[in-house]
C-alpha positions in Angstrom: 23.0 -12.0 -9.2 21.8 -9.3 -6.3 25.1 -6.9 -7.8 24.1 -7.5 -11.4 20.5 -5.8 -11.0 22.4 -3.1 -9.0 25.0 -2.8 -11.8 22.4 -2.9 -14.1 20.1 -0.3 -12.6 22.9 1.9 -11.9 23.9 2.2 -15.8 20.1 3.0 -16.2 20.2 5.4 -14.0 23.2 7.1 -15.2 21.7 7.0 -18.9 18.3 8.5 -17.4 20.6 11.4 -16.1 22.5 12.1 -19.3 18.9 11.7 -21.4 18.0 14.7 -18.3 21.1 16.6 -19.6 20.7 16.6 -23.3 17.0 15.8 -23.6 16.0 18.0 -26.1 12.3 19.0 -25.2 11.1 19.6 -21.7 9.2 16.6 -22.0 12.0 14.0 -22.6 13.4 15.3 -19.4 10.3 15.3 -17.8 10.2 11.2 -18.6 13.5 11.4 -17.6 13.2 11.9 -14.0 10.2 9.9 -14.0 11.9 6.8 -15.1 15.3 8.0 -12.8 12.7 8.0 -10.0 11.0 4.5 -10.8 14.9 2.9 -11.1 15.4 4.5 -7.3 12.0 2.5 -6.0 13.8 -0.1 -7.6 16.7 0.0 -6.2 15.6 1.2 -2.4 13.5 -2.4 -2.6 16.7 -4.0 -4.0 18.9 -2.9 -0.8 16.0 -3.3 1.5 15.9 -7.5 0.2 19.6 -7.3 0.6 20.1 -6.0 4.0 16.8 -8.4 4.9 14.4 -4.9 6.1 10.9 -5.5 4.4 10.0 -2.0 6.0 12.4 -0.7 2.7 9.3 -1.7 1.1 7.0 0.7 2.9 9.7 3.6 1.9 9.8 2.5 -2.0 6.4 2.9 -2.3 6.2 6.4 -0.2 8.8 7.1 -3.0 7.0 5.9 -6.1 3.6 7.8 -4.9 5.5 11.0 -4.7 7.2 10.5 -8.4 4.0 9.3 -9.8 2.4 13.0 -8.3 5.4 14.8 -9.0 5.1 14.0 -12.6 1.7 15.0 -12.9 2.6 18.5 -11.3 5.2 18.5 -13.8 2.9 18.2 -16.9 0.3 20.3 -15.7 2.9 22.9 -15.4 4.1 22.1 -18.6 0.5 22.3 -20.3 -0.9 25.4 -17.9 2.0 26.9 -17.6 0.8 27.0 -14.2 -0.4 24.9 -11.3 -3.6 27.4 -10.4 -6.6 27.2 -12.9 -8.7 23.5 -13.4 -9.2 21.9 -16.4 -12.5 22.3 -15.9 -12.8 25.9 -15.7 -10.6 26.6 -18.5 -13.2 24.8 -20.9 -16.1 26.3 -19.9 -14.2 29.8 -20.0 -13.3 29.0 -23.9 -16.5 28.6 -24.8 -18.4 31.3 -26.6 -22.3 32.4 -26.1 -24.6 31.8 -28.8 -26.0 35.0 -30.3 
């Protein structure tokens, strides 16, 4: 049963690589990277279960947090074209004074 789960995850990860390489938009590619990271977290958890090492779950949680933060950063780069100025400053600078 564990082998079937690993095989399913590997097939899904392969499909994510195809979407990453052939995705028509940048957002498709970001979604593929995020999905690939999620499947990697599941793979780490399955490996920990298979070898009887529960500390692999800690590694999986850290990897999931890194995956989440990198996805947020990538989406911010695609939206603003930089990691610089926060959104609050952008909305304040776009307001025109009433004259």
